[in-house]
C-alpha positions as protocol buffer text, in pm:
chain_id: "A"
residue {
  index: 1
  type: MET
  ca { x: -1058 y: 1499 z: 285 }
}
residue {
  index: 2
  type: ALA
  ca { x: -976 y: 1286 z: -29 }
}
residue {
  index: 3
  type: GLN
  ca { x: -1049 y: 915 z: -20 }
}
residue {
  index: 4
  type: SER
  ca { x: -802 y: 670 z: 58 }
}
residue {
  index: 5
  type: TYR
  ca { x: -768 y: 303 z: -24 }
}
residue {
  index: 6
  type: ARG
  ca { x: -622 y: 16 z: 181 }
}
residue {
  index: 7
  type: VAL
  ca { x: -380 y: -198 z: -64 }
}
residue {
  index: 8
  type: LEU
  ca { x: -215 y: -529 z: 5 }
}
residue {
  index: 9
  type: ILE
  ca { x: 57 y: -637 z: -236 }
}
residue {
  index: 10
  type: ALA
  ca { x: 97 y: -1005 z: -327 }
}
residue {
  index: 11
  type: ASP
  ca { x: 413 y: -1104 z: -509 }
}
residue {
  index: 12
  type: ASP
  ca { x: 677 y: -1352 z: -405 }
}
residue {
  index: 13
  type: HIS
  ca { x: 987 y: -1144 z: -528 }
}
residue {
  index: 14
  type: PRO
  ca { x: 1109 y: -902 z: -274 }
}
residue {
  index: 15
  type: HIS
  ca { x: 1239 y: -629 z: -533 }
}
residue {
  index: 16
  type: ALA
  ca { x: 880 y: -644 z: -697 }
}
residue {
  index: 17
  type: ARG
  ca { x: 715 y: -558 z: -395 }
}
residue {
  index: 18
  type: GLU
  ca { x: 967 y: -284 z: -322 }
}
residue {
  index: 19
  type: ALA
  ca { x: 892 y: -153 z: -670 }
}
residue {
  index: 20
  type: VAL
  ca { x: 525 y: -155 z: -624 }
}
residue {
  index: 21
  type: ARG
  ca { x: 553 y: 2 z: -280 }
}
residue {
  index: 22
  type: SER
  ca { x: 779 y: 285 z: -408 }
}
residue {
  index: 23
  type: LEU
  ca { x: 529 y: 344 z: -692 }
}
residue {
  index: 24
  type: LEU
  ca { x: 222 y: 369 z: -455 }
}
residue {
  index: 25
  type: ALA
  ca { x: 410 y: 593 z: -203 }
}
residue {
  index: 26
  type: GLU
  ca { x: 397 y: 866 z: -482 }
}
residue {
  index: 27
  type: ASP
  ca { x: 21 y: 891 z: -432 }
}
residue {
  index: 28
  type: GLN
  ca { x: -133 y: 934 z: -78 }
}
residue {
  index: 29
  type: ALA
  ca { x: -469 y: 806 z: -180 }
}
residue {
  index: 30
  type: PHE
  ca { x: -323 y: 455 z: -180 }
}
residue {
  index: 31
  type: VAL
  ca { x: -222 y: 333 z: 185 }
}
residue {
  index: 32
  type: LEU
  ca { x: -22 y: 19 z: 183 }
}
residue {
  index: 33
  type: VAL
  ca { x: -136 y: -214 z: 480 }
}
residue {
  index: 34
  type: GLY
  ca { x: 23 y: -560 z: 388 }
}
residue {
  index: 35
  type: GLU
  ca { x: 249 y: -762 z: 186 }
}
residue {
  index: 36
  type: ALA
  ca { x: 218 y: -1135 z: 96 }
}
residue {
  index: 37
  type: ARG
  ca { x: 468 y: -1370 z: -64 }
}
residue {
  index: 38
  type: ASN
  ca { x: 188 y: -1618 z: -204 }
}
residue {
  index: 39
  type: GLY
  ca { x: -165 y: -1679 z: -252 }
}
residue {
  index: 40
  type: THR
  ca { x: -227 y: -1844 z: 77 }
}
residue {
  index: 41
  type: GLU
  ca { x: -60 y: -1542 z: 254 }
}
residue {
  index: 42
  type: ALA
  ca { x: -275 y: -1298 z: 46 }
}
residue {
  index: 43
  type: LEU
  ca { x: -585 y: -1472 z: 153 }
}
residue {
  index: 44
  type: GLU
  ca { x: -518 y: -1471 z: 514 }
}
residue {
  index: 45
  type: GLN
  ca { x: -418 y: -1116 z: 500 }
}
residue {
  index: 46
  type: CYS
  ca { x: -743 y: -1037 z: 336 }
}
residue {
  index: 47
  type: ARG
  ca { x: -907 y: -1190 z: 624 }
}
residue {
  index: 48
  type: ARG
  ca { x: -699 y: -992 z: 886 }
}
residue {
  index: 49
  type: LEU
  ca { x: -663 y: -658 z: 722 }
}
residue {
  index: 50
  type: GLN
  ca { x: -979 y: -611 z: 498 }
}
residue {
  index: 51
  type: PRO
  ca { x: -787 y: -411 z: 205 }
}
residue {
  index: 52
  type: ASN
  ca { x: -989 y: -242 z: -40 }
}
residue {
  index: 53
  type: LEU
  ca { x: -744 y: -343 z: -316 }
}
residue {
  index: 54
  type: VAL
  ca { x: -526 y: -626 z: -385 }
}
residue {
  index: 55
  type: LEU
  ca { x: -239 y: -618 z: -642 }
}
residue {
  index: 56
  type: MET
  ca { x: -170 y: -968 z: -733 }
}
residue {
  index: 57
  type: ASP
  ca { x: 121 y: -1122 z: -915 }
}
residue {
  index: 58
  type: ILE
  ca { x: 32 y: -1436 z: -1117 }
}
residue {
  index: 59
  type: ASN
  ca { x: 324 y: -1654 z: -1090 }
}
residue {
  index: 60
  type: MET
  ca { x: 389 y: -1727 z: -723 }
}
residue {
  index: 61
  type: PRO
  ca { x: 479 y: -2069 z: -550 }
}
residue {
  index: 62
  type: GLY
  ca { x: 207 y: -2290 z: -408 }
}
residue {
  index: 63
  type: CYS
  ca { x: -107 y: -2102 z: -435 }
}
residue {
  index: 64
  type: ASP
  ca { x: -53 y: -1867 z: -726 }
}
residue {
  index: 65
  type: GLY
  ca { x: -220 y: -1537 z: -815 }
}
residue {
  index: 66
  type: LEU
  ca { x: -508 y: -1677 z: -1021 }
}
residue {
  index: 67
  type: GLU
  ca { x: -629 y: -1931 z: -758 }
}
residue {
  index: 68
  type: ALA
  ca { x: -579 y: -1668 z: -482 }
}
residue {
  index: 69
  type: THR
  ca { x: -776 y: -1429 z: -685 }
}
residue {
  index: 70
  type: ARG
  ca { x: -1069 y: -1695 z: -715 }
}
residue {
  index: 71
  type: GLN
  ca { x: -1057 y: -1776 z: -346 }
}
residue {
  index: 72
  type: ILE
  ca { x: -1048 y: -1396 z: -228 }
}
residue {
  index: 73
  type: LYS
  ca { x: -1326 y: -1303 z: -468 }
}
residue {
  index: 74
  type: GLN
  ca { x: -1553 y: -1621 z: -324 }
}
residue {
  index: 75
  type: HIS
  ca { x: -1476 y: -1502 z: 37 }
}
residue {
  index: 76
  type: TYR
  ca { x: -1429 y: -1128 z: 7 }
}
residue {
  index: 77
  type: PRO
  ca { x: -1629 y: -1019 z: -304 }
}
residue {
  index: 78
  type: GLU
  ca { x: -1600 y: -659 z: -209 }
}
residue {
  index: 79
  type: ILE
  ca { x: -1223 y: -646 z: -234 }
}
residue {
  index: 80
  type: LYS
  ca { x: -1094 y: -544 z: -565 }
}
residue {
  index: 81
  type: VAL
  ca { x: -806 y: -737 z: -705 }
}
residue {
  index: 82
  type: VAL
  ca { x: -601 y: -635 z: -984 }
}
residue {
  index: 83
  type: VAL
  ca { x: -371 y: -914 z: -1145 }
}
residue {
  index: 84
  type: LEU
  ca { x: -7 y: -811 z: -1228 }
}
residue {
  index: 85
  type: SER
  ca { x: 208 y: -977 z: -1513 }
}
residue {
  index: 86
  type: VAL
  ca { x: 499 y: -937 z: -1727 }
}
residue {
  index: 87
  type: SER
  ca { x: 304 y: -995 z: -2034 }
}
residue {
  index: 88
  type: ASP
  ca { x: -46 y: -971 z: -2171 }
}
residue {
  index: 89
  type: ASN
  ca { x: -111 y: -1331 z: -2185 }
}
residue {
  index: 90
  type: ILE
  ca { x: -453 y: -1374 z: -2284 }
}
residue {
  index: 91
  type: ALA
  ca { x: -520 y: -1699 z: -2114 }
}
residue {
  index: 92
  type: ASP
  ca { x: -408 y: -1562 z: -1791 }
}
residue {
  index: 93
  type: LEU
  ca { x: -630 y: -1257 z: -1857 }
}
residue {
  index: 94
  type: PHE
  ca { x: -919 y: -1449 z: -1944 }
}
residue {
  index: 95
  type: THR
  ca { x: -882 y: -1680 z: -1630 }
}
residue {
  index: 96
  type: ALA
  ca { x: -804 y: -1356 z: -1399 }
}
residue {
  index: 97
  type: ILE
  ca { x: -1139 y: -1193 z: -1510 }
}
residue {
  index: 98
  type: GLN
  ca { x: -1331 y: -1528 z: -1502 }
}
residue {
  index: 99
  type: PHE
  ca { x: -1221 y: -1562 z: -1137 }
}
residue {
  index: 100
  type: GLY
  ca { x: -1352 y: -1216 z: -1071 }
}
residue {
  index: 101
  type: ALA
  ca { x: -1044 y: -978 z: -1112 }
}
residue {
  index: 102
  type: GLN
  ca { x: -1155 y: -620 z: -1170 }
}
residue {
  index: 103
  type: GLY
  ca { x: -833 y: -534 z: -1356 }
}
residue {
  index: 104
  type: TYR
  ca { x: -515 y: -658 z: -1506 }
}
residue {
  index: 105
  type: LEU
  ca { x: -195 y: -450 z: -1516 }
}
residue {
  index: 106
  type: LEU
  ca { x: 130 y: -494 z: -1702 }
}
residue {
  index: 107
  type: LYS
  ca { x: 449 y: -476 z: -1460 }
}
residue {
  index: 108
  type: ASN
  ca { x: 641 y: -282 z: -1737 }
}
residue {
  index: 109
  type: LEU
  ca { x: 377 y: -14 z: -1770 }
}
residue {
  index: 110
  type: ASP
  ca { x: 456 y: 351 z: -1712 }
}
residue {
  index: 111
  type: PRO
  ca { x: 400 y: 446 z: -1343 }
}
residue {
  index: 112
  type: ASP
  ca { x: 171 y: 744 z: -1402 }
}
residue {
  index: 113
  type: ASP
  ca { x: -40 y: 506 z: -1621 }
}
residue {
  index: 114
  type: TRP
  ca { x: -55 y: 246 z: -1307 }
}
residue {
  index: 115
  type: LEU
  ca { x: -174 y: 523 z: -1080 }
}
residue {
  index: 116
  type: THR
  ca { x: -433 y: 669 z: -1341 }
}
residue {
  index: 117
  type: TYR
  ca { x: -561 y: 327 z: -1407 }
}
residue {
  index: 118
  type: LEU
  ca { x: -599 y: 233 z: -1024 }
}
residue {
  index: 119
  type: HIS
  ca { x: -770 y: 564 z: -950 }
}
residue {
  index: 120
  type: ALA
  ca { x: -1007 y: 492 z: -1231 }
}
residue {
  index: 121
  type: LEU
  ca { x: -1073 y: 165 z: -1129 }
}
residue {
  index: 122
  type: MET
  ca { x: -1146 y: 238 z: -766 }
}
residue {
  index: 123
  type: GLU
  ca { x: -1348 y: 530 z: -840 }
}
residue {
  index: 124
  type: GLY
  ca { x: -1560 y: 308 z: -1098 }
}
residue {
  index: 125
  type: THR
  ca { x: -1469 y: 482 z: -1418 }
}
residue {
  index: 126
  type: VAL
  ca { x: -1276 y: 197 z: -1585 }
}
residue {
  index: 127
  type: GLU
  ca { x: -1378 y: -145 z: -1646 }
}
residue {
  index: 128
  type: GLN
  ca { x: -1085 y: -299 z: -1863 }
}
residue {
  index: 129
  type: SER
  ca { x: -808 y: -153 z: -2052 }
}
residue {
  index: 130
  type: ARG
  ca { x: -911 y: -106 z: -2381 }
}
residue {
  index: 131
  type: GLU
  ca { x: -608 y: -268 z: -2566 }
}
residue {
  index: 132
  type: LEU
  ca { x: -632 y: -602 z: -2336 }
}
residue {
  index: 133
  type: ALA
  ca { x: -1034 y: -601 z: -2362 }
}
residue {
  index: 134
  type: GLY
  ca { x: -1005 y: -556 z: -2734 }
}
residue {
  index: 135
  type: LYS
  ca { x: -745 y: -846 z: -2756 }
}
residue {
  index: 136
  type: LEU
  ca { x: -973 y: -1061 z: -2554 }
}
residue {
  index: 137
  type: LEU
  ca { x: -1251 y: -999 z: -2790 }
}
residue {
  index: 138
  type: TYR
  ca { x: -1066 y: -1063 z: -3098 }
}
residue {
  index: 139
  type: GLN
  ca { x: -955 y: -1402 z: -2931 }
}
residue {
  index: 140
  type: PHE
  ca { x: -1299 y: -1498 z: -2862 }
}
residue {
  index: 141
  type: ARG
  ca { x: -1409 y: -1406 z: -3212 }
}
residue {
  index: 142
  type: GLU
  ca { x: -1116 y: -1615 z: -3353 }
}
residue {
  index: 143
  type: GLY
  ca { x: -1272 y: -1922 z: -3183 }
}
residue {
  index: 144
  type: ILE
  ca { x: -1585 y: -1886 z: -3391 }
}
residue {
  index: 145
  type: THR
  ca { x: -1632 y: -2018 z: -3748 }
}
residue {
  index: 146
  type: ASP
  ca { x: -1914 y: -2060 z: -3974 }
}
residue {
  index: 147
  type: GLU
  ca { x: -1825 y: -2464 z: -4016 }
}
residue {
  index: 148
  type: GLU
  ca { x: -1739 y: -2521 z: -3654 }
}
residue {
  index: 149
  type: VAL
  ca { x: -1723 y: -2881 z: -3544 }
}
residue {
  index: 150
  type: THR
  ca { x: -1948 y: -3014 z: -3286 }
}
residue {
  index: 151
  type: PRO
  ca { x: -1863 y: -3154 z: -2927 }
}
residue {
  index: 152
  type: SER
  ca { x: -1963 y: -3515 z: -3063 }
}
residue {
  index: 153
  type: VAL
  ca { x: -1621 y: -3528 z: -3211 }
}
residue {
  index: 154
  type: LEU
  ca { x: -1480 y: -3562 z: -2839 }
}
residue {
  index: 155
  type: THR
  ca { x: -1468 y: -3842 z: -2602 }
}
residue {
  index: 156
  type: LEU
  ca { x: -1639 y: -3840 z: -2265 }
}
residue {
  index: 157
  type: ARG
  ca { x: -1307 y: -3775 z: -2086 }
}
residue {
  index: 158
  type: GLU
  ca { x: -1209 y: -3503 z: -2335 }
}
residue {
  index: 159
  type: ARG
  ca { x: -1563 y: -3330 z: -2263 }
}
residue {
  index: 160
  type: GLU
  ca { x: -1500 y: -3337 z: -1875 }
}
residue {
  index: 161
  type: ILE
  ca { x: -1132 y: -3213 z: -1942 }
}
residue {
  index: 162
  type: LEU
  ca { x: -1286 y: -2936 z: -2174 }
}
residue {
  index: 163
  type: LEU
  ca { x: -1543 y: -2842 z: -1884 }
}
residue {
  index: 164
  type: TYR
  ca { x: -1249 y: -2791 z: -1640 }
}
residue {
  index: 165
  type: VAL
  ca { x: -1067 y: -2569 z: -1900 }
}
residue {
  index: 166
  type: ALA
  ca { x: -1375 y: -2376 z: -1932 }
}
residue {
  index: 167
  type: LYS
  ca { x: -1401 y: -2317 z: -1557 }
}
residue {
  index: 168
  type: GLY
  ca { x: -1037 y: -2190 z: -1564 }
}
residue {
  index: 169
  type: GLU
  ca { x: -860 y: -2450 z: -1371 }
}
residue {
  index: 170
  type: THR
  ca { x: -515 y: -2527 z: -1451 }
}
residue {
  index: 171
  type: ASN
  ca { x: -368 y: -2847 z: -1595 }
}
residue {
  index: 172
  type: ARG
  ca { x: -235 y: -2944 z: -1233 }
}
residue {
  index: 173
  type: GLN
  ca { x: -579 y: -2897 z: -1098 }
}
residue {
  index: 174
  type: ILE
  ca { x: -741 y: -3093 z: -1363 }
}
residue {
  index: 175
  type: ALA
  ca { x: -481 y: -3359 z: -1297 }
}
residue {
  index: 176
  type: ASP
  ca { x: -557 y: -3363 z: -934 }
}
residue {
  index: 177
  type: ARG
  ca { x: -945 y: -3404 z: -983 }
}
residue {
  index: 178
  type: LEU
  ca { x: -918 y: -3681 z: -1228 }
}
residue {
  index: 179
  type: VAL
  ca { x: -610 y: -3864 z: -1054 }
}
residue {
  index: 180
  type: ILE
  ca { x: -419 y: -3860 z: -1392 }
}
residue {
  index: 181
  type: SER
  ca { x: -73 y: -3718 z: -1469 }
}
residue {
  index: 182
  type: GLU
  ca { x: -44 y: -3340 z: -1565 }
}
residue {
  index: 183
  type: HIS
  ca { x: 139 y: -3478 z: -1886 }
}
residue {
  index: 184
  type: THR
  ca { x: -182 y: -3666 z: -1963 }
}
residue {
  index: 185
  type: VAL
  ca { x: -380 y: -3381 z: -1914 }
}
residue {
  index: 186
  type: LYS
  ca { x: -174 y: -3188 z: -2156 }
}
residue {
  index: 187
  type: ASN
  ca { x: -193 y: -3461 z: -2394 }
}
residue {
  index: 188
  type: HIS
  ca { x: -575 y: -3456 z: -2398 }
}
residue {
  index: 189
  type: ILE
  ca { x: -588 y: -3086 z: -2430 }
}
residue {
  index: 190
  type: LYS
  ca { x: -359 y: -3097 z: -2737 }
}
residue {
  index: 191
  type: ASN
  ca { x: -575 y: -3361 z: -2886 }
}
residue {
  index: 192
  type: ILE
  ca { x: -900 y: -3136 z: -2815 }
}
residue {
  index: 193
  type: LEU
  ca { x: -757 y: -2834 z: -2976 }
}
residue {
  index: 194
  type: GLU
  ca { x: -685 y: -3037 z: -3301 }
}
residue {
  index: 195
  type: LYS
  ca { x: -1020 y: -3196 z: -3304 }
}
residue {
  index: 196
  type: LEU
  ca { x: -1202 y: -2863 z: -3258 }
}
residue {
  index: 197
  type: HIS
  ca { x: -974 y: -2679 z: -3473 }
}
residue {
  index: 198
  type: LEU
  ca { x: -889 y: -2433 z: -3197 }
}
residue {
  index: 199
  type: GLU
  ca { x: -572 y: -2263 z: -3096 }
}
residue {
  index: 200
  type: ASN
  ca { x: -582 y: -2203 z: -2725 }
}
residue {
  index: 201
  type: ARG
  ca { x: -752 y: -2231 z: -2376 }
}
residue {
  index: 202
  type: VAL
  ca { x: -945 y: -1929 z: -2433 }
}
residue {
  index: 203
  type: GLN
  ca { x: -1107 y: -2043 z: -2748 }
}
residue {
  index: 204
  type: LEU
  ca { x: -1192 y: -2376 z: -2582 }
}
residue {
  index: 205
  type: ALA
  ca { x: -1380 y: -2197 z: -2309 }
}
residue {
  index: 206
  type: SER
  ca { x: -1559 y: -1996 z: -2568 }
}
residue {
  index: 207
  type: PHE
  ca { x: -1648 y: -2315 z: -2741 }
}
residue {
  index: 208
  type: ALA
  ca { x: -1763 y: -2482 z: -2419 }
}
residue {
  index: 209
  type: VAL
  ca { x: -1996 y: -2193 z: -2337 }
}
residue {
  index: 210
  type: ARG
  ca { x: -2145 y: -2162 z: -2678 }
}
residue {
  index: 211
  type: HIS
  ca { x: -2239 y: -2538 z: -2699 }
}
residue {
  index: 212
  type: GLY
  ca { x: -2380 y: -2528 z: -2338 }
}
residue {
  index: 213
  type: LEU
  ca { x: -2112 y: -2779 z: -2205 }
}
residue {
  index: 214
  type: THR
  ca { x: -2068 y: -2574 z: -1889 }
}
residue {
  index: 215
  type: ARG
  ca { x: -2419 y: -2593 z: -1773 }
}
residue {
  index: 216
  type: SER
  ca { x: -2471 y: -2812 z: -1468 }
}
């Protein structure tokens, strides 16, 4: 008998859940065991249902898909998580993989490609989409220059924020930690990017790792 996989869908849009449900129904290997409307529900249903695979939308109210992925992988590391998105946003991809997601699927991908990818993922024959993995590597390399500035140009508060960015935390999470406004966090990050001559959060995370700023 062919192996089957218990699947949980997490998406706040009913039509999106229906579309994924219909796609999975085309392949008997994937057995839908539950649906969640946000990250909090997804975590609870992982506890109750113990799925093999969670298909996780990124943008959900309250606890979003990235935070839910982090918590699920922390409590149930054996569960595979594939993050779903409408675009191949490099920052989302980086954060999802950093939080432990095994895969990243675009919602507009051909249905046959979805099923092929999921089979390969569950059977351990694929690590990451070549196109997205290549894009991730490109972004990391873009952040490295021969005349890169050093962390000494940053204030203590900017270094603190950079550390949280490297850990994959959102602006809202950083603001809550430091008891400042989200707007203030955005301004700090903008200043950090300008000082370091970088363009995005992925490059910031790469910079922090290279300079040992993430070590406790």
